[in-house]
VEXTOR-170092 format. One line per 8 residues: number of its first residue (from 1); their letters; for each residue x, z, y of C-alpha. Coordinates in pm, whole numbers. Layout:
BEGIN
NUM> a> X/Z/Y ~ ...
# end
This chain:
BEGIN
1> madikilt> 1084/-784/4687 ~ 905/-962/4394 ~ 563/-832/4322 ~ 465/-548/4089 ~ 214/-603/3836 ~ -43/-351/3762 ~ -219/-367/3439 ~ -536/-146/3358
9> evelrdav> -640/-37/3022 ~ -931/-264/3021 ~ -678/-539/3060 ~ -441/-431/2794 ~ -702/-380/2540 ~ -815/-753/2594 ~ -482/-874/2564 ~ -340/-672/2298
17> aldleaia> -487/-613/1939 ~ -370/-454/1633 ~ -272/-757/1434 ~ 19/-932/1257 ~ 187/-1030/1608 ~ 181/-670/1708 ~ 323/-531/1377 ~ 588/-803/1403
25> cveqafaa> 691/-703/1737 ~ 742/-331/1609 ~ 919/-451/1308 ~ 1173/-650/1505 ~ 1222/-336/1735 ~ 1327/-155/1431 ~ 1541/-405/1321 ~ 1744/-414/1664
33> laggevvm> 1772/-39/1657 ~ 1962/-105/1331 ~ 2185/-332/1510 ~ 2376/-43/1682 ~ 2340/-169/2024 ~ 2010/-14/2145 ~ 2045/258/2417 ~ 1791/505/2304
41> ppilsmai> 1817/849/2472 ~ 1668/1175/2312 ~ 1292/1230/2369 ~ 1227/1429/2674 ~ 953/1668/2539 ~ 766/1949/2713 ~ 519/2175/2551 ~ 238/2305/2752
49> apfngevd> 141/2586/2514 ~ -144/2771/2716 ~ -360/2455/2683 ~ -235/2326/2342 ~ -68/2020/2505 ~ 250/1842/2521 ~ 410/1556/2720 ~ 674/1318/2590
57> vktafvpg> 893/1090/2752 ~ 1056/798/2572 ~ 1263/484/2659 ~ 1518/249/2520 ~ 1732/-50/2644 ~ 1727/-332/2384 ~ 1972/-620/2414 ~ 1781/-965/2422
65> idsfaiki> 1473/-802/2580 ~ 1494/-856/2957 ~ 1293/-546/3070 ~ 1289/-171/2957 ~ 1012/54/2926 ~ 973/423/3034 ~ 649/570/2849 ~ 493/915/2942
73> spgffdnp> 267/1028/2702 ~ 62/1366/2731 ~ -123/1491/2441 ~ -359/1770/2476 ~ -524/1853/2159 ~ -827/2065/2301 ~ -935/1785/2521 ~ -1207/1681/2275
81> klglpsts> -1393/2005/2339 ~ -1425/1896/2697 ~ -1525/1550/2628 ~ -1167/1411/2685 ~ -933/1207/2479 ~ -630/1388/2323 ~ -394/1129/2433 ~ -358/945/2740
89> glmvlfaa> -35/829/2953 ~ 110/504/3096 ~ 427/266/3063 ~ 635/166/3336 ~ 853/-173/3318 ~ 1188/-215/3482 ~ 1401/-538/3484 ~ 1702/-479/3241
97> qtgmleal> 1953/-653/3464 ~ 1853/-488/3811 ~ 1660/-172/3728 ~ 1392/-308/3977 ~ 1026/-215/3890 ~ 821/-475/3751 ~ 499/-342/3594 ~ 276/-48/3563
105> lldngylt> 75/-69/3245 ~ -204/177/3277 ~ -313/209/2916 ~ -405/575/2886 ~ -225/567/2548 ~ -356/264/2401 ~ -28/76/2343 ~ 128/398/2196
113> dvrtaaag> -170/405/1953 ~ -106/25/1887 ~ 248/48/1819 ~ 237/375/1618 ~ -24/212/1383 ~ 203/-97/1366 ~ 485/134/1264 ~ 279/267/988
121> avaarhls> 210/-111/874 ~ 594/-169/886 ~ 648/145/670 ~ 391/19/417 ~ 519/-325/417 ~ 882/-223/318 ~ 812/94/114 ~ 486/83/-71
129> radassac> 411/-138/-376 ~ 310/-501/-300 ~ -12/-434/-514 ~ -96/-131/-335 ~ -500/-124/-321 ~ -604/214/-224 ~ -522/431/68 ~ -597/794/164
137> ilgagcqg> -603/879/536 ~ -563/1258/607 ~ -701/1284/939 ~ -1026/1120/1108 ~ -912/1054/1457 ~ -827/770/1640 ~ -482/718/1472 ~ -617/769/1138
145> klqltals> -856/484/1174 ~ -588/262/1338 ~ -353/333/1046 ~ -604/241/792 ~ -671/-97/995 ~ -297/-157/1018 ~ -264/-84/626 ~ -521/-360/538
153> lvrplgta> -335/-625/746 ~ -32/-597/529 ~ -162/-470/172 ~ -454/-583/-41 ~ -682/-263/39 ~ -987/-244/-193 ~ -1080/113/-119 ~ -1003/420/94
161> tiwardpa> -1086/760/153 ~ -1055/954/477 ~ -1024/1336/484 ~ -1052/1577/782 ~ -1092/1954/836 ~ -1432/1854/985 ~ -1629/1685/703 ~ -1882/1542/953
169> kaslaaae> -1601/1358/1136 ~ -1466/1212/829 ~ -1814/1066/730 ~ -1851/910/1060 ~ -1496/773/1038 ~ -1529/645/695 ~ -1862/479/761 ~ -1694/305/1076
177> msrelgie> -1398/181/878 ~ -1643/45/595 ~ -1819/-166/852 ~ -1488/-272/1019 ~ -1277/-362/726 ~ -1541/-471/469 ~ -1417/-236/213 ~ -1541/93/61
185> vsaatdpa> -1434/364/268 ~ -1574/715/172 ~ -1526/1067/310 ~ -1300/1295/87 ~ -1408/1641/52 ~ -1115/1730/-191 ~ -789/1629/-51 ~ -592/1692/-346
193> aavsaadi> -832/1455/-541 ~ -811/1183/-282 ~ -428/1211/-240 ~ -389/1165/-615 ~ -599/859/-641 ~ -438/670/-362 ~ -165/410/-362 ~ -56/499/-9
201> ivtttpas> -129/821/181 ~ -93/829/564 ~ -88/1196/749 ~ -230/1139/1090 ~ -271/1509/1205 ~ -120/1751/1457 ~ -92/2005/1196 ~ 172/2298/1189
209> kpvleaew> 101/2406/851 ~ 107/2115/555 ~ -201/1924/475 ~ -40/1746/193 ~ 108/1930/-128 ~ 358/1811/-333 ~ 170/1889/-655 ~ -73/1628/-569
217> lrpgqhit> 173/1351/-560 ~ 216/1098/-864 ~ 451/832/-948 ~ 428/506/-739 ~ 296/650/-436 ~ 392/581/-74 ~ 347/834/202 ~ 386/785/567
225> amgsdqdh> 380/1110/764 ~ 352/1029/1148 ~ 187/1337/1300 ~ 489/1552/1316 ~ 657/1478/1658 ~ 724/1818/1784 ~ 949/2097/1623 ~ 636/2307/1544
233> kneidpac> 453/2030/1366 ~ 454/2012/970 ~ 224/1791/763 ~ 383/1755/448 ~ 488/2041/192 ~ 892/2047/190 ~ 853/2029/-181 ~ 737/1658/-134
241> fqradlyv> 1101/1577/-71 ~ 1201/1727/-424 ~ 939/1489/-578 ~ 1017/1172/-371 ~ 1290/892/-480 ~ 1341/775/-143 ~ 1311/937/208 ~ 1312/694/515
249> pdrlsqtr> 1325/826/877 ~ 1238/613/1197 ~ 1538/784/1357 ~ 1739/1051/1172 ~ 1844/1230/1465 ~ 1488/1276/1581 ~ 1332/1357/1223 ~ 1601/1640/1193
257> llgelrsa> 1462/1803/1513 ~ 1097/1701/1512 ~ 985/1535/1193 ~ 902/1641/824 ~ 1292/1657/768 ~ 1329/1950/994 ~ 1059/2142/791 ~ 1244/2024/458
265> iaagvvkp> 1597/2156/600 ~ 1435/2468/704 ~ 1293/2539/383 ~ 1634/2473/207 ~ 1504/2177/33 ~ 1724/1918/207 ~ 2084/2014/327 ~ 2122/1978/683
273> gadfaeig> 2383/1741/703 ~ 2199/1497/450 ~ 2214/1123/544 ~ 1932/876/508 ~ 1905/532/575 ~ 1647/447/858 ~ 1356/202/825 ~ 1553/-22/1079
281> givagrak> 1822/-58/824 ~ 1571/-151/536 ~ 1374/-407/755 ~ 1749/-547/875 ~ 1832/-574/504 ~ 2113/-333/543 ~ 1951/-53/325 ~ 1776/-51/-1
289> grlsdqdi> 1414/35/8 ~ 1169/97/-309 ~ 1382/27/-627 ~ 1087/60/-880 ~ 704/50/-894 ~ 724/422/-1012 ~ 908/550/-716 ~ 761/794/-460
297> tiadltgt> 852/703/-114 ~ 840/887/218 ~ 848/727/591 ~ 885/994/860 ~ 781/849/1173 ~ 847/1055/1502 ~ 792/759/1718 ~ 1079/582/1931
305> gvqdtaia> 1148/438/2256 ~ 1257/110/2109 ~ 884/72/1996 ~ 770/147/2328 ~ 988/-114/2506 ~ 889/-357/2262 ~ 513/-309/2276 ~ 506/-294/2661
313> tfarkral> 707/-620/2691 ~ 496/-765/2426 ~ 167/-659/2619 ~ 304/-781/2967 ~ 360/-1129/2796 ~ 34/-1139/2639 ~ -176/-1002/2955 ~ 28/-1281/3177
321> alnagtdf> -93/-1552/2956 ~ -438/-1440/3015 ~ -379/-1428/3406 ~ -456/-1056/3381 ~ -330/-772/3628 ~ -314/-727/3978 ~ 10/-797/4196 ~ 121/-510/4430
329> sn> 363/-575/4710 ~ 567/-288/4746
# end
């Protein structure tokens, strides 16, 4: 039997950064999904309510990629109180032709963080105005900061604000991102004012009640909602759908069940059978994106298995180029 490559979080962090190549990797995965030949089963999701936790399992076979990944992703949102990260997990790579185990990527959720932020950059690249120069991030955790970094790679950001329920956390995040990105990033105390002043808004919370209200929006804005990946979560006011000129899901079948679309359907704002072009269709040129600088656009990102297969194979390639990892003979 062939050796199994084991890669640790440290090795994967050394090999993979949130950069334009990682964004291109996820962008190509979305385009592949639009091609209709990807095999991507529904998410296996389990809630562990007594501990404010959940576990998701995602996978996809992508023609043209020699391996497929199965990603196991726990999220336990009380963990910071225990001095632990909210997310962890790992990815497992198998040969697409034989199903043989090829690699264990013990990333503790790092690759998920990267591909999620990269997906936000893809959405902004295809749906926000090209001259968008200001951003508002709702949520001051790891993903909020990564989303801002990703935006800075695809849009000419000059200023940004970060809002969080905990003002101290927002202040720390803003100071950190100012240093890292070399732009003016401030902590927002008034989310309505921060949202109204931004060209791009990204929601990055596990909220079950909206943190973004429709009345705060103005023409020309783009919103990426990426925190609603369970059927009890809801970050944006369903009335935002009535304000928007374009709504774009990452996977329509998922957003009907888990995303912001689910809440809009439940509120009666969107008909249950309404059809929307997915982000992959726009990336691939099969569907239209923003039509005007005055449009309000919404991207609803619930996370897809195709992203996980793409980032896992990308990470292994980069790690092998560095001669990283340990070979294990079964």
